[in-house]
C-alpha positions in Angstrom: 0.1 0.3 -0.1 3.1 2.3 0.9 4.3 1.8 -2.6 1.3 2.2 -4.2 0.8 5.8 -2.4 4.5 6.6 -3.1 3.9 5.8 -7.0 1.0 8.0 -7.2 2.2 10.7 -5.7 5.7 10.4 -8.0 3.0 10.6 -10.7 1.4 13.4 -9.6 4.6 15.2 -9.5 5.3 13.8 -13.4 2.2 14.5 -14.4 1.6 17.8 -12.8 0.3 21.0 -15.0 1.2 19.0 -18.2 -1.1 16.6 -20.4 -4.1 14.9 -18.2 -4.0 11.8 -17.8 -6.3 9.2 -16.0 -4.4 7.0 -13.6 -6.8 4.0 -12.6 -5.4 1.1 -10.2 -5.9 -1.4 -11.1 -7.4 -1.4 -14.7 -8.3 -4.6 -14.6 -10.2 -5.4 -11.3 -13.1 -7.5 -10.0 -16.6 -6.4 -10.8 -17.4 -6.5 -6.8 -14.3 -4.5 -5.9 -13.6 -0.6 -5.8 -10.9 0.6 -7.6 -8.8 3.8 -7.4 -9.3 6.4 -9.9 -7.5 9.5 -10.8 -6.8 12.5 -13.2 -3.5 14.5 -13.4 -1.9 16.7 -15.3 -4.5 19.3 -15.0 -4.5 23.1 -14.7 -4.9 24.2 -11.2 -8.6 24.7 -10.4 -9.4 23.6 -13.9 -12.9 22.8 -14.4 -13.4 19.3 -15.9 -15.8 16.5 -17.0 -15.6 12.6 -16.5 -17.7 10.4 -18.9 -18.1 6.8 -18.1 -19.2 4.6 -21.1 -20.2 1.0 -21.2 -22.1 -1.3 -24.0 -24.5 -4.2 -22.3 -24.9 -7.7 -24.2 -28.1 -6.2 -25.9 -25.5 -3.3 -27.4 -27.3 -0.6 -25.1 -25.3 1.9 -24.0 -25.2 3.3 -20.4 -23.6 6.7 -19.5 -22.7 8.4 -16.5 -21.0 11.8 -15.9 -19.3 14.2 -13.0 -17.8 17.5 -13.3 -14.9 18.4 -11.2 -12.6 21.5 -9.9 -9.0 20.3 -10.0 -6.8 20.9 -6.8 -3.8 23.0 -6.6 -1.7 20.3 -7.9 -4.0 19.6 -10.8 -5.1 16.8 -9.7 -8.9 14.9 -9.3 -9.3 12.2 -7.0 -12.4 10.3 -6.8 -12.0 8.7 -3.4 -11.2 12.2 -1.9 -13.4 14.8 -4.3 -16.8 15.1 -4.8 -18.2 16.8 -8.1 -20.2 20.1 -8.5 -22.6 18.4 -10.9 -22.9 15.0 -12.7 -24.8 11.6 -12.2 -24.0 11.3 -8.5 -23.3 13.5 -5.0 -20.9 13.3 -2.5 -17.2 11.6 -2.6 -17.6 8.3 -4.0 -14.6 6.3 -6.3 -17.2 4.1 -7.2 -20.0 6.7 -8.3 -19.3 7.1 -12.3 -20.3 3.2 -11.9 -23.2 2.5 -10.3 -24.4 5.8 -11.6 -24.7 4.7 -14.6 -28.0 5.1 -16.7 -29.2 3.8 -20.2 -29.2 6.1 -23.1 -32.3 4.8 -24.6 -35.6 5.5 -21.9 -37.0 2.2 -23.3 -34.4 0.0 -21.9 -35.8 -2.6 -19.1 -32.2 -3.2 -17.1 -28.4 -3.7 -17.9 -27.9 -7.1 -19.3 -24.6 -9.1 -19.4 -23.6 -12.3 -19.7 -20.2 -12.1 -20.0 -16.9 -12.9 -18.1 -16.0 -9.3 -18.3 -17.4 -5.7 -19.5 -14.9 -3.0 -20.4 -15.9 0.5 -19.9 -14.5 3.8 -21.6 -13.8 6.8 -19.4 -13.0 10.3 -21.1 -12.5 13.4 -20.0 -13.2 16.6 -21.1 -12.5 20.5 -21.1 -15.7 21.9 -22.4 -16.6 20.3 -25.7 -12.7 19.2 -26.1 -11.8 15.6 -25.0 -8.4 15.6 -23.7 -7.8 11.7 -22.4 -9.3 8.8 -22.4 -8.7 4.8 -20.9 -10.4 1.5 -21.5 -10.6 -0.3 -18.3 -12.0 -3.9 -17.3 -14.4 -5.4 -14.7 -14.2 -9.0 -14.3 -17.2 -10.9 -13.3 -15.9 -14.5 -13.3 -12.6 -15.8 -11.9 -10.1 -17.5 -14.3 -10.6 -20.8 -12.8 -14.3 -20.7 -13.1 -16.0 -22.8 -15.8 -19.6 -21.7 -17.4 -21.7 -25.0 -18.4 -24.9 -24.5 -20.0 -27.5 -27.2 -18.7 -30.2 -28.3 -20.8 -31.2 -32.0 -19.6 -34.1 -33.8 -18.4 -36.3 -31.0 -18.0 -33.7 -28.5 -16.4 -32.7 -25.1 -17.4 -29.9 -22.9 -16.5 -25.9 -22.7 -16.3 -23.6 -24.3 -14.0 -20.8 -22.5 -12.7 -18.0 -24.7 -11.6 -14.9 -23.2 -10.0 -11.9 -25.7 -10.7 -11.3 -28.4 -7.7 -10.0 -31.7 -6.7 -12.4 -32.3 -3.9 -16.5 -32.1 -4.1 -17.3 -28.5 -3.9 -20.4 -27.0 -1.5 -23.1 -25.4 -4.1 -25.7 -22.6 -4.1 -28.8 -22.3 -6.3 -29.5 -19.4 -7.6 -33.6 -18.4 -8.2 -34.2 -15.0 -9.9 -37.5 -13.3 -9.9 -40.4 -12.6 -11.9 -39.0 -10.9 -14.9 -37.8 -14.6 -15.7 -33.9 -14.0 -16.0 -31.3 -16.2 -14.7 -29.3 -13.7 -13.3 -26.2 -14.8 -14.6 -24.0 -12.0 -13.1 -24.8 -12.9 -9.3 -24.0 -17.0 -10.2 -20.8 -16.1 -11.5 -19.6 -13.8 -9.3 -20.4 -16.4 -6.5 -18.8 -18.9 -8.0 -15.5 -16.7 -8.4 -15.3 -17.4 -5.0 -15.4 -21.0 -4.9 -19.1 -22.1 -4.7 -20.5 -24.0 -7.6 -23.5 -22.1 -8.5 -26.4 -23.2 -10.4 -28.4 -20.6 -11.7 -31.7 -22.0 -12.5 -34.4 -20.7 -15.2 -38.1 -22.0 -14.2 -40.1 -20.0 -16.9 -39.8 -17.9 -19.9 -37.0 -20.4 -21.1 -37.0 -22.9 -24.0 -38.8 -26.4 -22.8 -40.0 -24.4 -19.8 -43.7 -22.5 -19.1 -44.2 -19.6 -20.7 -44.9 -17.7 -17.6 -44.7 -17.4 -13.6 -48.1 -19.8 -13.4 -48.5 -23.2 -11.7 -44.5 -23.9 -11.6 -44.6 -27.4 -10.6 -42.1 -27.6 -7.3 -40.6 -31.2 -8.4 -38.6 -29.1 -10.9 -36.6 -27.9 -8.1 -36.5 -31.2 -6.7 -35.0 -32.7 -9.8 -33.0 -30.1 -9.8 -31.3 -30.6 -6.4 -31.1 -34.5 -7.1 -29.3 -33.6 -9.7 -27.0 -31.5 -8.0 -26.7 -34.7 -5.5 -25.7 -36.8 -8.3 -22.8 -34.2 -9.7 -19.4 -36.0 -8.9 -17.7 -32.6 -8.1 -20.4 -31.3 -5.7 -20.6 -32.0 -2.2 -24.5 -33.1 -1.2 -24.0 -32.0 2.5 -23.8 -28.5 1.8 -26.3 -27.2 -0.7 -27.3 -23.5 -0.3 -30.3 -21.4 -2.0 -30.0 -17.7 -2.8 -33.4 -16.4 -4.1 -34.5 -12.7 -5.3 -38.0 -11.4 -5.0 -40.4 -14.1 -6.6 -37.3 -16.3 -6.2 -36.7 -15.5 -2.3 -40.3 -16.5 -2.1 -39.5 -19.5 -3.8 -36.3 -20.3 -1.9 -38.4 -20.1 1.5 -41.0 -22.7 0.1 -38.5 -24.9 -1.2 -36.4 -24.7 2.3 -39.7 -25.5 4.2 -40.4 -28.4 1.6 -37.5 -30.0 1.5 -35.8 -29.3 5.0 -33.2 -31.8 5.0 -31.9 -31.1 1.4 -30.9 -27.1 2.0 -28.1 -26.0 4.4 -28.4 -22.4 4.2 -30.6 -19.9 2.3 -30.1 -16.2 1.5 -33.7 -14.9 0.6 -33.0 -10.9 -0.5 -36.2 -9.1 -0.6 -38.6 -11.7 0.0 -42.2 -12.5 0.8 -43.5 -14.0 4.0 -46.8 -15.2 2.1 -47.3 -17.1 -1.2 -48.4 -15.0 -3.7 -50.4 -15.6 -7.1 -48.9 -16.1 -10.7 -49.1 -13.9 -13.1 -52.3 -13.8 -15.1 -55.5 -12.3 -16.4 -57.4 -14.9 -14.1 -55.6 -15.3 -10.6 -53.9 -18.8 -10.5 -51.5 -20.4 -8.3 -47.9 -19.6 -8.8 -46.5 -23.2 -7.5 -47.9 -26.2 -7.3 -46.7 -29.6 -5.3 -48.1 -33.0 -6.6 -50.6 -31.3 -8.8 -51.9 -29.2 -5.8 -51.4 -25.7 -4.0 -49.5 -25.5 -0.8 -51.9 -23.1 0.7 -54.2 -20.6 -0.7 -52.0 -17.5 -1.7 -52.6 -14.0 -0.6 -54.3 -11.7 -2.5 -53.2 -7.7 -3.1 -55.8 -5.1 -3.2 -55.2 -4.2 -6.9 -55.6 -6.0 -10.1 -52.7 -6.1 -12.0 -53.9 -6.3 -15.6 -57.2 -4.0 -15.3 -55.1 -1.1 -13.4 -54.7 2.5 -15.3 -51.1 3.2 -14.3 -48.2 1.1 -15.6 -46.4 3.8 -17.9 -42.9 5.2 -18.0 -44.6 8.6 -17.0 -47.1 7.0 -14.5 -45.2 3.9 -12.9 -46.6 1.5 -10.6 -46.2 1.2 -7.4 -47.3 -1.9 -5.6 -46.5 -1.4 -1.5 -49.5 0.2 -0.1 -52.0 -2.0 -2.6 -49.9 -5.1 -1.0 -50.0 -4.0 2.6 -53.9 -3.3 1.9 -53.9 -6.5 0.8 -53.3 -7.7 4.4 -56.2 -7.0 5.8 -57.8 -9.8 5.1 -55.8 -11.6 7.7 -57.4 -15.0 7.5 -56.4 -15.3 4.0 -53.5 -13.7 4.6 -52.4 -15.7 7.1 -53.2 -19.2 5.6 -50.8 -17.7 2.9 -47.8 -18.2 4.9 -44.8 -19.9 4.3 -44.3 -22.2 7.0 -41.0 -21.3 7.9 -40.8 -22.9 10.8 -40.3 -26.1 9.0 -37.0 -25.0 7.9 -33.4 -26.5 9.4 -31.0 -24.3 8.2 -29.6 -20.5 8.6 -31.3 -18.1 7.1 -30.0 -14.5 5.8 -33.2 -12.0 5.1 -32.2 -9.0 2.9 -34.7 -5.9 2.8 -35.5 -2.6 1.6 -37.4 0.2 3.6 -38.4 2.0 0.2 -39.1 -1.2 -1.6 -42.3 -0.1 -3.8 -42.7 -3.6 -5.0 -44.1 -5.0 -2.3 -43.0 -4.4 1.7 -39.9 -6.7 1.8 -39.1 -4.9 4.8 -42.6 -5.7 6.8 -42.2 -9.5 5.1 -38.6 -9.9 6.5 -40.3 -9.0 10.2 -43.0 -11.3 9.7 -41.0 -14.4 9.0 -38.9 -13.3 12.0 -42.2 -12.9 14.2 -43.3 -16.6 13.2 -40.0 -18.6 13.5 -40.3 -16.7 17.2 -43.6 -18.0 17.7 -43.2 -21.4 16.2 -40.4 -22.2 18.4 -37.8 -22.1 15.8 -33.9 -22.6 16.6 -32.8 -21.7 13.4 -30.0 -18.8 12.9 -31.5 -16.2 11.1 -30.5 -12.4 10.3 -32.2 -9.7 8.7 -30.0 -6.9 6.9 -32.6 -4.1 6.8 -31.6 -0.8 4.5 -34.1 2.0 5.5 -33.9 4.2 2.1 -33.2 0.9 -0.3 -35.6 -0.5 -2.8 -36.2 -3.3 -4.7 -33.1 -3.3 -6.4 -30.3 -4.6 -3.9 -28.3 -6.8 -6.0 -24.4 -6.8 -6.5 -22.5 -3.7 -6.1 -21.7 -0.8 -8.2 -24.1 -2.3 -11.2 -25.9 0.1 -13.2 -29.5 0.4 -12.1 -33.0 2.1 -12.7 -35.4 2.9 -9.9 -38.0 2.7 -12.8 -38.4 -0.6 -14.5 -40.5 -1.9 -17.5 -41.3 -5.6 -16.3 -40.6 -7.5 -19.6 -43.7 -10.4 -18.4 -46.2 -7.4 -18.2 -44.5 -4.9 -20.2 -45.8 -2.6 -17.6 -43.6 0.0 -16.0 -42.9 0.1 -12.0 -41.3 2.2 -9.5 -38.5 0.0 -7.7 -38.3 2.6 -5.0 -34.8 3.5 -3.3 -32.5 5.4 -5.3 -29.5 4.3 -7.3 -27.1 5.6 -4.7 -29.1 3.9 -1.6 -29.4 0.8 -3.5 -25.9 0.5 -4.1 -25.1 1.0 -0.8 -27.3 -1.4 0.5 -25.5 -3.7 -2.4 -22.2 -3.1 -1.2 -23.0 -4.0 2.5 -25.2 -6.8 1.7 -22.9 -8.4 -0.9 -20.2 -9.0 1.1 -22.5 -10.1 4.0 -23.7 -12.9 1.8 -20.8 -14.1 0.6 -19.7 -14.5 4.5 -22.9 -16.1 5.4 -22.3 -18.8 2.8 -18.6 -19.2 3.7 -19.8 -19.8 7.3 -22.5 -21.8 6.7 -21.1 -24.1 3.8 -17.6 -24.1 3.5 -15.7 -26.3 5.9 
C-alpha cells in the first residue's frame, strides 16, 4: 500500500500541469471490488468533466458523468473529491459505476452474460476531449468454468470452480422477470462455490410465465446437484431474489433436509399468485396448491397505471391486501419447517412489495413457532427493490418484461448501491460460514 501511494505521488509530480492522464489502479479489476480512479496533469482549479460509457450484451449504451474542479496540484481524485454536478453526488470512488443510466428510456435493465465487460473513461474540458482510458471489470474468475444445462427438463447454467475436492453448491433463483441472473451466479462462483443459476419459466422447454410452476422441477434440480461428482451433497444452499426469495423459502420448508443455508433477498412471507389475467397459483406440488395464495388489493392487468410517466408502485396495495387477515395467514410460508441458517435482506423503500415488513413477519413466525435456526435480517431503510451486486448500473424505474408495465422500484440508485455493497459482502461471508468446512 505504501509503495502504491508513493508511486501515485511520484506520478502526480510528473504529470502536474502537463497533458492530463487517467490513473486507474487496477485497470483490470473484480466487478465487486472498489478501484482507485484519479486524473493528473490538469491546470490548478481547472474545471473538467469525466464521462463513463459501457455497452451491455444487448448492445445498449449506459453512461454516467461527473464534473470536478482540480486541486492546486492539478489533480482529481474520486476517493477524495466531490463532483459539483453530474450523475451522482458526494464523495464516492465508484460513483461513475453505479450511477450509469441507459441512453434509451426504453431500456429494461443492465444485461450482461460475459465473464467481463469493458468501460470507456473520457476526460473533457468543455467540448474538447483531453484523455481517455479503457478499463476492464471481471465478473468471473479464470478458474471458473461455465456449463449450460439443458437436460432432463432442467434449464440453467452451472458455474464450476476448478477443484480436486467436491465443492459446496448454491442454487440461485431469479424473480418474476424470468431472468436467470447470470451475473450474480458467476460472481458468487468466483468465491469457490459451484453455482447453479436455474431458470424456471420463460425459457425454451419451461412454462412461458410464472404460473403453476411444479415444485418437483426444483426437487429434480436438487437431485441433479446431488448426483454431480464435483458437488458436496451435504453443503447445498439457496439464494433467491424477490419471487425467487419466496420460492427459496418454500423449497427450504418443503425439502428441509436437502438445504443447508438460505439467502432470501427482498422476500415475501406469504405465497402470492402467479401472473395471469385470471388469478392462479404460482407454485404447485403434486398437482396441488401449497396453500391459498394471498391477494393484493389491485388487479395488475386492469390497472390504469404502468407507463413510463405513471409507473406502478405496489407497496401500499399489497399492505392493504393484508387486511384480509385470515387469507393472509393461510398463505403464510411455513418457515418454521426450515432446518438451516437464514439470511433475510430488505429495503425500507421497496415499492414492489414491503420486503421489510415481510422479513419481520418471517422473524416473528420463527419466534412464535419456536424455531431454533439462526436468522439474520439485513435492513436498509432507504433502499428499494434493487439490492443486488455492488457497483451495478440500476434504475429505479423498471419495465417488467412479462407484463410490459413500468414499475417504481423505490429507493435511489445511490441508496440501492450502498445496500448492495454491504449486503453482498455479508452474503459471501454467510455462505462461507454455513457451507465451507
